[in-house]
C-alpha positions in Angstrom: 2.2 -27.7 -23.0 0.7 -24.6 -24.6 1.4 -21.4 -22.8 -1.1 -18.7 -22.1 -1.0 -15.1 -23.4 2.3 -13.2 -23.6 1.9 -10.5 -21.0 4.2 -7.6 -20.2 3.8 -6.1 -16.7 5.2 -2.5 -16.5 6.3 -1.8 -13.0 7.7 -4.6 -10.8 6.8 -3.1 -7.4 4.0 -4.1 -5.1 1.1 -4.7 -7.6 3.4 -5.6 -10.5 5.0 -8.4 -8.5 1.6 -9.7 -7.3 0.1 -9.5 -10.8 3.1 -11.3 -12.4 2.8 -14.0 -9.7 -0.9 -14.5 -10.3 -0.5 -14.5 -14.1 2.3 -17.0 -14.1 0.2 -19.2 -11.9 -2.5 -19.1 -14.7 0.0 -20.2 -17.3 0.7 -16.8 -18.9 4.1 -16.0 -20.4 5.0 -13.0 -18.2 7.8 -10.5 -18.4 8.1 -7.8 -15.8 9.8 -4.5 -16.6 11.0 -2.4 -13.7 13.0 0.8 -14.0 14.6 0.6 -10.6 15.7 -2.5 -8.5 13.1 -5.0 -7.4 12.7 -3.4 -3.9 13.5 0.3 -3.8 12.8 3.6 -2.2 11.5 5.6 -5.2 7.9 4.7 -5.1 5.3 3.6 -2.7 6.7 0.5 -0.9 9.6 2.1 1.0 9.7 1.9 4.7 10.1 -1.9 5.4 6.7 -2.5 6.9 3.0 -2.0 6.0 -0.1 -2.3 8.2 -2.8 -4.9 7.4 -6.1 -4.2 9.0 -9.8 -5.2 8.8 -11.1 -2.1 10.6 -11.4 -0.3 7.3 -12.6 3.3 7.7 -12.4 3.6 3.9 -15.4 1.3 3.7 -16.6 -2.2 4.8 -16.5 -3.2 1.1 -12.7 -3.6 1.4 -12.9 -6.1 4.2 -13.5 -9.3 2.0 -10.5 -8.2 -0.1 -8.3 -7.8 3.0 -9.4 -11.2 4.2 -8.5 -12.8 0.9 -5.1 -11.1 0.8 -4.4 -12.1 4.4 -4.9 -15.7 3.6 -2.8 -15.5 0.5 0.1 -13.7 2.3 0.1 -16.5 4.9 0.0 -19.2 2.2 2.8 -17.7 0.2 4.9 -17.3 3.4 4.4 -21.0 4.3 5.5 -22.1 0.8 8.7 -20.0 0.8 9.4 -20.6 4.5 9.3 -16.9 5.4 7.2 -15.0 7.9 5.6 -12.3 5.8 2.7 -11.3 8.1 3.2 -10.4 11.8 0.0 -10.5 13.8 0.1 -7.9 16.5 -3.5 -6.7 16.6 -4.4 -3.1 15.9 -5.5 -0.3 18.2 -7.2 2.9 16.8 -8.2 5.9 18.9 -10.1 9.1 18.3 -13.0 11.3 19.3 -16.6 10.4 18.8 -17.0 13.3 16.5 -14.4 12.1 14.0 -16.2 10.5 11.0 -13.2 8.5 9.8 -12.7 6.9 13.2 -16.4 6.2 13.4 -16.1 4.7 9.9 -13.5 2.2 11.2 -15.9 1.1 13.9 -18.8 0.9 11.5 -16.8 -1.3 9.1 -16.1 -3.6 12.0 -19.7 -3.9 12.8 -20.9 -4.2 9.1 -18.3 -6.9 8.2 -18.5 -8.7 11.6 -14.8 -8.0 12.4 -13.9 -9.0 15.9 -13.3 -5.8 17.8 -13.2 -4.4 21.3 -14.3 -0.8 22.2 -12.8 0.8 25.3 -12.9 4.1 27.0 -9.9 6.4 27.3 -8.9 5.2 30.8 -8.9 1.6 29.7 -6.9 2.4 26.6 -4.3 4.3 28.6 -4.0 1.3 31.0 -3.4 -1.2 28.2 -1.3 0.8 25.8 1.3 3.6 26.1 -1.0 6.0 24.4 -2.3 9.2 26.1 -5.8 8.9 24.8 -7.7 12.0 25.9 -10.7 11.8 28.2 -13.9 11.6 26.3 -12.2 9.7 23.4 -12.4 5.9 22.8 -10.2 3.2 21.4 -11.0 0.2 19.2 -8.8 -2.9 19.3 -9.0 -5.5 16.4 -7.0 -8.7 17.0 -6.7 -9.4 13.3 -4.5 -6.4 12.6 -0.7 -6.6 12.1 2.0 -5.7 9.7 3.6 -7.1 6.5 7.3 -7.2 6.0 7.8 -5.4 2.6 11.1 -6.8 1.4 10.3 -10.5 2.2 6.8 -10.1 0.8 8.0 -8.8 -2.6 10.9 -11.2 -2.8 8.5 -14.1 -2.1 6.1 -13.0 -4.8 9.0 -12.7 -7.3 10.5 -16.0 -6.3 7.2 -17.8 -6.8 6.5 -16.0 -10.1 9.9 -16.8 -11.5 9.6 -20.5 -10.4 6.5 -20.5 -12.6 8.3 -19.1 -15.6 8.0 -15.3 -15.2 10.9 -13.2 -16.4 12.1 -10.1 -14.6 14.1 -7.2 -16.0 15.2 -4.4 -13.7 16.9 -1.1 -14.7 14.6 -0.9 -17.7 12.6 2.3 -18.4 9.4 2.3 -20.5 8.8 5.3 -22.7 5.4 4.4 -24.2 2.7 1.7 -24.6 1.9 1.6 -28.3 -1.4 0.3 -29.4 -2.3 -1.1 -32.8 -2.8 -4.6 -34.2 -0.8 -5.9 -31.3 0.3 -4.0 -28.2 3.9 -3.1 -28.0 6.0 -1.6 -25.3 8.6 1.0 -26.3 11.7 1.1 -24.1 13.7 4.3 -23.5 16.6 3.0 -25.5 14.3 2.3 -28.5 13.5 -1.4 -28.4 9.9 -2.4 -29.1 8.6 -5.4 -27.2 5.4 -7.1 -28.6 2.9 -8.6 -26.3 -0.7 -10.1 -26.4 -1.6 -8.2 -23.2 0.0 -5.4 -21.2 -0.6 -4.6 -17.5 0.5 -1.2 -16.2 1.3 -1.1 -12.5 3.6 1.8 -12.5 2.5 3.5 -9.2 3.5 7.1 -8.9 4.8 7.0 -12.5 1.4 5.9 -13.9 0.1 9.5 -14.7 3.3 10.2 -16.7 3.3 7.0 -18.6 -0.5 6.9 -19.5 -1.6 10.5 -19.2 -4.9 9.8 -21.0 -6.0 7.0 -18.7 -7.5 9.2 -16.0 -6.5 12.7 -16.9 -6.5 15.2 -14.1 -7.7 12.6 -11.6 -4.5 11.1 -10.3 -2.3 13.0 -7.9 1.1 12.0 -6.5 1.6 13.1 -2.9 4.8 13.1 -0.8 4.8 11.4 2.6 7.6 11.0 5.2 8.1 7.9 7.3 10.3 8.3 10.3 11.8 6.3 13.2 12.7 7.5 16.7 15.1 6.2 19.3 13.1 6.3 22.5 14.3 6.1 26.0 15.5 2.5 26.5 13.2 2.2 29.6 10.2 2.7 27.3 11.3 0.1 24.6 9.7 -3.0 26.2 6.2 -1.3 26.3 6.6 0.1 22.8 7.8 -3.3 21.5 4.7 -5.0 23.0 2.3 -2.6 21.3 0.0 -3.5 18.4 0.1 -1.5 15.2 -1.8 1.6 15.9 -3.5 4.6 14.4 -4.8 7.9 15.8 -7.6 10.0 14.3 -6.5 13.3 15.8 -6.7 17.1 15.1 -3.1 16.8 13.9 -4.1 14.3 11.2 -4.5 10.6 10.7 -1.3 9.2 12.3 -0.2 5.6 12.4 2.7 3.5 13.4 4.2 0.2 14.5 5.6 -1.5 17.6 9.2 -0.7 18.3 11.3 -3.2 16.3 14.2 -4.0 14.0 12.5 -4.3 10.6 15.0 -2.4 8.5 15.7 0.2 11.1 15.9 -0.3 14.9 13.4 2.2 16.3 9.8 3.3 16.7 8.2 3.9 13.3 5.4 6.4 12.7 4.0 8.6 9.9 1.1 10.9 9.0 -1.2 9.3 6.5 -3.5 12.3 6.0 -2.5 15.7 7.4 -5.2 18.1 8.6 -3.0 21.2 8.6 -2.8 21.5 4.8 -5.8 19.8 3.2 -5.0 21.4 -0.1 -1.5 20.1 -0.3 0.1 20.3 -3.7 0.8 17.2 -5.9 4.4 16.4 -6.7 6.2 15.2 -9.8 7.8 11.8 -8.9 10.7 12.6 -11.3 11.6 15.7 -9.3 10.2 15.1 -5.8 12.3 16.3 -2.9 13.7 13.2 -1.2 15.6 15.1 1.4 14.2 15.2 4.9 13.6 18.6 6.5 12.8 19.8 10.0 9.3 20.7 8.8 8.8 17.0 7.8 9.6 15.8 11.3 8.0 18.5 13.5 4.4 17.2 13.1 5.5 13.7 14.1 7.4 15.0 17.1 4.4 17.1 18.1 2.1 14.1 17.8 4.4 12.0 20.0 4.6 14.8 22.6 0.8 15.0 22.9 -0.4 11.4 22.3 2.5 8.9 22.6 5.2 10.4 24.8 6.8 7.0 25.3 7.9 7.1 21.7 9.7 10.4 21.9 13.3 10.5 21.0 15.9 11.4 18.4 14.8 10.7 14.8 17.3 8.1 13.6 16.0 7.5 10.1 13.4 8.9 7.7 12.4 8.2 4.1 10.0 9.5 1.5 7.1 7.5 0.2 4.8 8.4 -2.7 1.1 8.1 -2.7 -0.8 8.0 -6.0 -4.3 9.2 -5.2 -7.7 9.2 -6.8 -10.1 11.9 -5.6 -12.0 9.4 -3.5 -8.8 7.5 -2.4 -10.4 4.3 -3.9 -8.3 2.3 -6.3 -8.7 2.5 -10.0 -8.3 -0.9 -11.9 -9.6 -1.1 -15.4 -8.5 -1.5 -19.1 -7.5 1.6 -21.1 -10.4 3.2 -22.9 -11.5 1.0 -25.8 -8.8 -1.6 -25.5 -9.1 -4.6 -23.2 -5.5 -5.7 -24.1 -4.1 -3.1 -21.8 -5.1 -3.1 -18.1 -4.1 -0.6 -15.4 -4.0 -1.0 -11.7 -3.2 2.2 -9.8 -4.4 4.9 -7.5 -3.7 2.8 -4.4 -3.6 6.0 -2.3 -1.2 4.8 0.4 -3.4 1.9 1.5 -2.9 -0.7 -1.2 0.1 -2.8 -0.2 -1.9 -5.2 2.1 -4.2 -6.1 -0.8 -1.4 -7.0 -3.3 -1.9 -10.8 -3.8 -5.7 -10.4 -3.9 -5.5 -7.6 -6.4 -3.0 -9.6 -8.4 -5.5 -12.5 -8.6 -8.3 -10.3 -9.8 -6.1 -8.4 -12.4 -4.9 -11.7 -13.7 -8.4 -13.0 -14.1 -9.3 -9.8 -16.0 -6.3 -10.2 -18.3 -7.0 -13.8 -19.1 -10.8 -13.4 -19.6 -10.9 -9.9 -20.9 -13.6 -9.0 -18.3 -13.3 -7.4 -14.9 -14.4 -9.8 -12.2 -17.2 -8.5 -10.0 -14.8 -7.5 -7.2 -13.0 -5.1 -9.5 -16.1 -3.3 -10.7 -16.0 -1.0 -7.6 -12.7 0.3 -8.9 -13.8 1.0 -12.5 -12.3 4.0 -14.3 -15.8 5.4 -14.8 -16.3 5.7 -11.0 -13.5 8.3 -11.0 -14.9 10.4 -13.8 -12.9 8.6 -16.5 
């Protein structure tokens, strides 16, 4: 049986795993090159869990993509016999004046997402969240979380069962164009391919500096877990995933659980205290955790979620790769449809992985971006 194109996928993290899986399903001869281990803490998928939600304040246009990804995660989980998606529902809260919070509600209405609006008193009755008087909350039963390690292992297992190859501990120095694309490894080997897909996350700007020059920034984020008072654990464990649009920033978190770390996980997605925060170099980023990293989280808990207060028992650094709009960028390199790039997932990409993988695979095989990818074209970001 004739194989499809020989494709090298650079970066075997979230989007690389999903793209390799989708390409292998289409008959491509796939090799994944990953500089670290398959699941690691040096990029954007650290932290063991990721929220999946349809209440998309980034825009209702994302909702069909979330729904497709949701169905694919469930299907993959059923095939491999692993629970990948945990349906908890999601509650978001904020003031009427917050445009992002109102954007989440507007997306629910525009995309006909099942949701329930409630006043602050009702929110406080149902959830251990101190929603201020005059604010509201929005509950969406479709929300939940994805289990990062099992998700990525499932995609890899299915891809390899379809013939994909995986190489870890391999660093790519350059993508060389010419009569045929070639990938130059750090140790000097040149690997030829018919097509190349670059899904290098935070390392994308360094690997392809000319793809979207000056438009991709890597930001440092800290995820942390507390050990709350044991008397509060049952209420915290029964919570949905949650997000708060507050003057302290856009904060989010998970039910108390044992996914990787036993504790109550939370993080700040977008801080308001320092809107001009500096980009970081992923090769030199500070991976130590400092009191200044944890103080905003402790302050948030004190004001809005006191049941979650407690000693911080674990924390880790996650890297966001952001476009100016925080929308994704998925396109071929300028002038060459043999090299496709998927990046700029800006801290909200994990949930979409299998749906993005399908679309990128279609683009690679056909040479044309499917309609759903055109919203993420390089030109939209000034490229």
